[in-house]
C-alpha positions as a Markdown table, in Angstrom:
| # | Residue | x | y | z |
|---|---|---|---|---|
| 1 | Met | 144.7 | 30.5 | 73.5 |
| 2 | Tyr | 142.0 | 32.6 | 71.9 |
| 3 | Glu | 142.5 | 35.6 | 69.7 |
| 4 | Val | 140.3 | 38.5 | 69.0 |
| 5 | Ala | 138.7 | 38.1 | 65.6 |
| 6 | Leu | 138.5 | 41.3 | 63.5 |
| 7 | Phe | 135.1 | 40.7 | 61.8 |
| 8 | Pro | 133.0 | 40.5 | 65.0 |
| 9 | Val | 134.9 | 43.5 | 66.4 |
| 10 | Leu | 133.9 | 45.5 | 63.2 |
| 11 | Leu | 130.4 | 44.2 | 63.4 |
| 12 | Ala | 130.0 | 45.1 | 67.0 |
| 13 | Gly | 131.3 | 48.6 | 66.3 |
| 14 | Leu | 128.9 | 49.0 | 63.5 |
| 15 | Ala | 126.1 | 47.8 | 65.6 |
| 16 | Ser | 126.8 | 50.4 | 68.2 |
| 17 | Met | 126.6 | 53.1 | 65.5 |
| 18 | Val | 123.3 | 51.8 | 64.2 |
| 19 | Ile | 121.8 | 51.7 | 67.7 |
| 20 | Gly | 123.0 | 55.3 | 68.1 |
| 21 | Met | 121.4 | 56.4 | 64.9 |
| 22 | Val | 118.1 | 54.9 | 66.0 |
| 23 | Trp | 118.4 | 56.0 | 69.7 |
| 24 | Tyr | 119.2 | 59.6 | 68.8 |
| 25 | Asn | 116.8 | 59.8 | 65.9 |
| 26 | Pro | 114.4 | 62.7 | 66.3 |
| 27 | Lys | 111.5 | 60.3 | 66.2 |
| 28 | Val | 112.9 | 58.3 | 69.2 |
| 29 | Leu | 115.0 | 60.3 | 71.7 |
| 30 | Gly | 116.8 | 62.7 | 69.5 |
| 31 | Thr | 114.5 | 65.6 | 70.0 |
| 32 | Ser | 114.5 | 65.3 | 73.8 |
| 33 | Trp | 118.3 | 64.8 | 73.7 |
| 34 | Ala | 118.9 | 67.9 | 71.6 |
| 35 | Lys | 116.7 | 70.0 | 73.9 |
| 36 | Leu | 118.3 | 68.8 | 77.1 |
| 37 | Ala | 121.8 | 69.0 | 75.6 |
| 38 | Gly | 121.2 | 72.6 | 74.4 |
| 39 | Val | 121.7 | 71.7 | 70.8 |
| 40 | Ser | 119.9 | 74.1 | 68.5 |
| 41 | Asp | 118.5 | 73.4 | 65.0 |
| 42 | Glu | 121.1 | 75.7 | 63.7 |
| 43 | Thr | 123.9 | 73.7 | 65.3 |
| 44 | Met | 122.3 | 70.5 | 64.0 |
| 45 | Ala | 122.3 | 72.0 | 60.5 |
| 46 | Lys | 126.0 | 73.0 | 60.7 |
| 47 | Gly | 126.8 | 69.5 | 62.0 |
| 48 | Lys | 125.3 | 67.9 | 58.9 |
| 49 | Lys | 128.3 | 69.3 | 56.9 |
| 50 | Thr | 130.8 | 67.4 | 59.0 |
| 51 | Met | 128.6 | 64.3 | 59.6 |
| 52 | Pro | 130.7 | 61.9 | 57.4 |
| 53 | Leu | 133.8 | 62.8 | 59.4 |
| 54 | Met | 132.1 | 62.6 | 62.7 |
| 55 | Ala | 130.6 | 59.2 | 61.8 |
| 56 | Ala | 134.0 | 57.9 | 60.7 |
| 57 | Val | 135.6 | 59.0 | 64.0 |
| 58 | Gly | 132.6 | 57.6 | 65.9 |
| 59 | Leu | 132.9 | 54.2 | 64.1 |
| 60 | Phe | 136.6 | 54.1 | 64.7 |
| 61 | Phe | 136.2 | 54.5 | 68.5 |
| 62 | Ala | 133.2 | 52.1 | 68.6 |
| 63 | Val | 135.5 | 49.5 | 67.0 |
| 64 | Val | 138.2 | 50.4 | 69.6 |
| 65 | Met | 135.6 | 49.8 | 72.3 |
| 66 | Ala | 134.6 | 46.5 | 70.8 |
| 67 | Tyr | 138.2 | 45.4 | 70.6 |
| 68 | Val | 138.7 | 46.2 | 74.3 |
| 69 | Met | 135.5 | 44.4 | 75.2 |
| 70 | Ala | 136.6 | 41.4 | 73.3 |
| 71 | His | 139.8 | 41.3 | 75.3 |
| 72 | Phe | 137.9 | 41.6 | 78.6 |
| 73 | Ala | 135.6 | 38.7 | 77.4 |
| 74 | Leu | 138.6 | 36.5 | 76.7 |
| 75 | Ala | 140.4 | 37.5 | 79.9 |
| 76 | Trp | 137.3 | 36.7 | 82.0 |
| 77 | Gly | 136.5 | 33.5 | 80.1 |
| 78 | Val | 133.1 | 34.7 | 78.9 |
| 79 | Phe | 131.7 | 32.3 | 76.3 |
| 80 | Asp | 127.9 | 32.4 | 76.6 |
| 81 | Trp | 125.1 | 35.0 | 76.3 |
| 82 | Ile | 124.6 | 35.3 | 80.1 |
| 83 | Gly | 128.3 | 36.0 | 80.5 |
| 84 | Ala | 128.1 | 38.5 | 77.6 |
| 85 | Ile | 125.3 | 40.4 | 79.4 |
| 86 | Glu | 127.2 | 40.4 | 82.7 |
| 87 | Leu | 130.3 | 41.6 | 80.9 |
| 88 | Ala | 128.4 | 44.5 | 79.3 |
| 89 | Phe | 126.8 | 45.4 | 82.6 |
| 90 | Trp | 130.0 | 45.5 | 84.6 |
| 91 | Leu | 131.9 | 47.5 | 81.9 |
| 92 | Trp | 128.9 | 49.8 | 81.6 |
| 93 | Ile | 128.5 | 50.4 | 85.4 |
| 94 | Gly | 132.2 | 50.8 | 85.9 |
| 95 | Phe | 133.4 | 52.7 | 82.9 |
| 96 | Val | 130.3 | 54.6 | 81.4 |
| 97 | Val | 128.0 | 55.4 | 84.3 |
| 98 | Pro | 130.5 | 57.2 | 86.6 |
| 99 | Pro | 132.2 | 59.4 | 84.0 |
| 100 | Leu | 129.0 | 60.5 | 82.2 |
| 101 | Leu | 127.6 | 61.6 | 85.6 |
| 102 | Gly | 130.0 | 64.6 | 85.2 |
| 103 | Val | 127.5 | 66.3 | 82.8 |
| 104 | Val | 125.1 | 66.4 | 85.7 |
| 105 | Leu | 127.5 | 67.2 | 88.5 |
| 106 | Trp | 129.9 | 69.6 | 86.8 |
| 107 | Glu | 128.1 | 70.9 | 83.7 |
| 108 | Gly | 124.7 | 71.3 | 85.3 |
| 109 | Lys | 122.9 | 69.2 | 82.6 |
| 110 | Ser | 119.6 | 67.5 | 83.3 |
| 111 | Val | 119.4 | 64.0 | 84.9 |
| 112 | Lys | 117.1 | 63.1 | 82.0 |
| 113 | Leu | 119.9 | 63.8 | 79.5 |
| 114 | Tyr | 122.2 | 61.6 | 81.7 |
| 115 | Phe | 119.7 | 58.7 | 81.5 |
| 116 | Ile | 119.2 | 59.1 | 77.8 |
| 117 | Asn | 123.0 | 58.8 | 77.3 |
| 118 | Ile | 123.7 | 56.0 | 79.7 |
| 119 | Gly | 120.6 | 54.2 | 78.4 |
| 120 | Tyr | 122.1 | 54.2 | 74.9 |
| 121 | Trp | 125.4 | 52.9 | 76.2 |
| 122 | Phe | 123.7 | 50.2 | 78.2 |
| 123 | Val | 121.9 | 48.9 | 75.1 |
| 124 | Ala | 124.8 | 49.3 | 72.8 |
| 125 | Met | 127.2 | 47.6 | 75.1 |
| 126 | Ile | 124.9 | 44.6 | 75.6 |
| 127 | Val | 124.5 | 44.2 | 71.8 |
| 128 | Met | 128.2 | 44.6 | 71.2 |
| 129 | Ser | 129.1 | 42.1 | 73.9 |
| 130 | Leu | 126.6 | 39.6 | 72.6 |
| 131 | Ile | 128.1 | 39.9 | 69.1 |
| 132 | Leu | 131.6 | 39.5 | 70.3 |
| 133 | Val | 131.0 | 36.6 | 72.8 |
| 134 | Met | 128.8 | 34.6 | 70.4 |
| 135 | Ser | 131.6 | 34.7 | 67.8 |
| 136 | Leu | 134.3 | 33.3 | 70.2 |
C-alpha cells in the first residue's frame, strides 16, 4: 500500500504557482491575457494590494490539486514518466478543458483567452504529475 507523501505534494503545488507566475508574466502571456480578460491596469494595481492573500489561497488550492492528482496516480498505478504525462493529460482533458470552455460559451470571452488558460493548466498539470509520480 502506498501513501501520498506531503513534500512532493507541496513541491508540485509550488511548481504550479511558479509556472503561473511565468506564464502570466507581462513579458510572456500576461499582457495578452489581461487584454483578453478585460483586466485594466487600474484593476491590476488594486490587485497588487491583495496579492499576498491571493497567492496564499492559490497555493493552497494548487496543493489540494496536487494531493488529488497523487491519489489518482496511486489508484491508477502510475509509476513512470509516461504514465505521469498520461495522467496529467486525462485529468486536464476531463476536468479542466470542459469547465473552462464556459468563459467562451457563456461569458463571451475570446477563444484566445481560453487557449491561454487551458495551455497554462496543461503545462502545470504535466509538471505537477511528473513531480508526484517520480516521487512515488
